C-alpha positions as CSV (number, residue, x, y, z in Angstrom):
1,M,0.0,0.0,0.0
2,I,1.3,3.5,-0.9
3,L,0.8,6.6,1.1
4,I,0.0,9.8,-0.8
5,A,0.5,13.2,0.8
6,H,-2.5,15.3,-0.2
7,R,-1.1,18.5,-1.8
8,G,2.2,17.7,-0.1
9,N,0.8,17.7,3.5
10,L,2.4,15.3,6.0
11,N,0.8,16.3,9.3
12,G,-2.4,18.1,8.5
13,P,-3.6,20.8,6.1
14,N,-1.3,23.7,5.5
15,P,-3.0,26.1,3.0
16,K,-0.1,28.4,2.9
17,L,2.2,25.7,1.4
18,E,-0.1,23.2,-0.3
19,N,0.8,22.6,-3.9
20,N,4.0,24.6,-3.6
21,P,6.5,22.7,-5.8
22,E,9.1,22.7,-3.0
23,Y,6.5,21.4,-0.5
24,L,5.7,18.6,-2.9
25,L,9.4,17.7,-3.3
26,S,9.9,17.7,0.5
27,A,7.1,15.2,0.9
28,I,8.6,13.0,-1.8
29,K,12.0,13.3,-0.1
30,A,10.3,12.1,3.1
31,G,9.2,8.9,1.3
32,Y,5.7,9.7,0.2
33,Y,3.8,9.9,-3.1
34,V,2.0,13.3,-3.7
35,E,-1.3,14.5,-5.0
36,C,-1.3,17.9,-6.6
37,D,-3.9,20.1,-8.1
38,L,-3.0,21.0,-11.7
39,W,-4.3,23.7,-14.1
40,L,-3.7,24.6,-17.7
41,I,-4.4,28.3,-18.5
42,D,-3.3,29.8,-21.9
43,N,-1.0,26.8,-22.4
44,I,0.8,27.4,-19.1
45,L,0.8,24.8,-16.3
46,Y,0.0,25.8,-12.7
47,L,-0.3,24.2,-9.4
48,G,-3.0,25.4,-7.0
49,H,-6.2,24.2,-5.3
50,D,-8.9,26.9,-5.8
51,S,-7.0,28.7,-8.6
52,P,-3.8,28.6,-10.5
53,Q,-1.0,29.6,-8.1
54,Y,2.4,28.2,-8.9
55,K,3.7,28.3,-12.5
56,I,5.5,25.1,-13.4
57,S,6.9,23.3,-16.4
58,I,5.9,19.9,-17.6
59,Y,9.5,18.8,-16.8
60,F,8.8,19.3,-13.1
61,L,5.9,16.8,-13.3
62,L,7.9,14.4,-15.5
63,N,10.8,14.4,-13.1
64,I,8.5,13.2,-10.2
65,K,6.1,11.1,-12.2
66,K,6.9,7.9,-10.3
67,Y,5.5,9.6,-7.1
68,L,2.8,11.8,-8.6
69,F,-1.0,11.9,-8.9
70,C,-2.3,14.9,-10.7
71,H,-5.8,16.2,-9.9
72,C,-6.8,17.9,-13.1
73,K,-8.7,21.1,-12.2
74,N,-10.0,22.0,-15.7
75,I,-10.8,20.2,-18.9
76,Q,-7.8,21.8,-20.7
77,V,-5.2,20.1,-18.5
78,L,-7.1,16.8,-18.6
79,Y,-7.1,16.9,-22.4
80,Y,-3.5,18.0,-22.5
81,L,-2.2,15.2,-20.3
82,L,-4.4,12.6,-22.1
83,S,-3.0,13.8,-25.5
84,E,0.6,14.4,-24.7
85,Y,1.7,12.8,-21.4
86,P,0.0,9.4,-20.8
87,E,3.0,8.4,-18.7
88,L,1.7,10.6,-15.9
89,E,-1.0,9.4,-13.5
90,F,-3.9,11.9,-13.4
91,F,-7.7,12.1,-12.9
92,Y,-10.6,14.6,-12.8
93,H,-13.3,14.5,-10.3
94,D,-15.7,16.7,-8.4
95,S,-17.9,14.9,-5.9
96,D,-17.9,11.4,-7.5
97,D,-17.9,8.3,-5.3
98,Y,-15.3,6.8,-7.6
99,T,-13.1,8.1,-10.3
100,L,-10.8,6.1,-12.5
101,T,-7.2,7.4,-12.8
102,S,-5.3,7.3,-16.1
103,K,-3.4,4.3,-14.7
104,N,-6.6,2.4,-13.8
105,N,-6.6,3.0,-10.1
106,I,-9.9,3.9,-8.4
107,W,-9.8,7.2,-6.6
108,T,-12.3,6.5,-3.9
109,Y,-14.4,9.0,-1.9
110,P,-14.3,8.7,1.9
111,G,-16.4,5.9,3.4
112,K,-17.1,4.1,0.1
113,N,-16.5,0.4,-0.6
114,I,-12.9,-0.4,-1.7
115,T,-11.0,-2.9,-3.8
116,E,-7.3,-3.7,-4.1
117,K,-7.1,-1.0,-6.9
118,S,-8.7,1.7,-4.6
119,I,-7.0,4.8,-3.4
120,I,-8.9,5.8,-0.3
121,V,-9.1,9.6,-0.2
122,M,-9.1,11.3,3.2
123,P,-10.1,8.3,5.3
124,E,-10.0,10.5,8.4
125,R,-13.3,12.1,7.1
126,S,-15.2,8.8,7.5
127,N,-15.8,6.0,9.9
128,N,-14.4,3.5,7.4
129,H,-11.1,2.5,8.9
130,I,-10.4,-0.5,6.7
131,Y,-7.1,0.3,5.0
132,F,-5.9,-3.2,4.0
133,N,-6.4,-4.6,0.6
134,C,-6.3,-1.2,-1.1
135,Y,-3.7,0.3,-3.4
136,G,-3.2,3.4,-1.4
137,I,-4.3,6.2,0.9
138,C,-4.4,9.9,0.0
139,T,-4.4,12.0,3.2
140,D,-3.3,15.2,4.8
141,Y,-1.9,13.0,7.6
142,P,0.4,10.3,5.9
143,E,2.6,10.2,8.9
144,K,-0.3,8.9,10.9
145,Y,-0.8,6.0,8.5
146,K,2.8,4.9,7.8
147,L,2.6,2.1,10.3
148,F,-0.1,0.2,8.3
């Protein structure tokens, strides 16, 4: 099972640093995978949750692709990655119970049934504490789950 630092967080939400490229790299250096929020605006890539915030190059993503899950925040970036960079793992979702990533993992909303291909998102937001037999956990608290 892999542990994914949601927006780079290791010990709880940190809105001032979330999605910052250096913050993501520090989570990877600490031994975690990362989930980031990705935008494409006027052919420029940005990281940021509610809006484009940090301008990045595609090479930043390609250099960390082994540890990366990109949450596409607009249709433009989803199409761009599908067309040009299928080696990256990415997905788009809003409030779906389940979303299939580009690498056929199941991004799973808190509290929903899981499979061995599931990535449980924010398990701390539900009473479902079954973490075994899943592909991974995406959380703001990966340090809490590293003993599993």
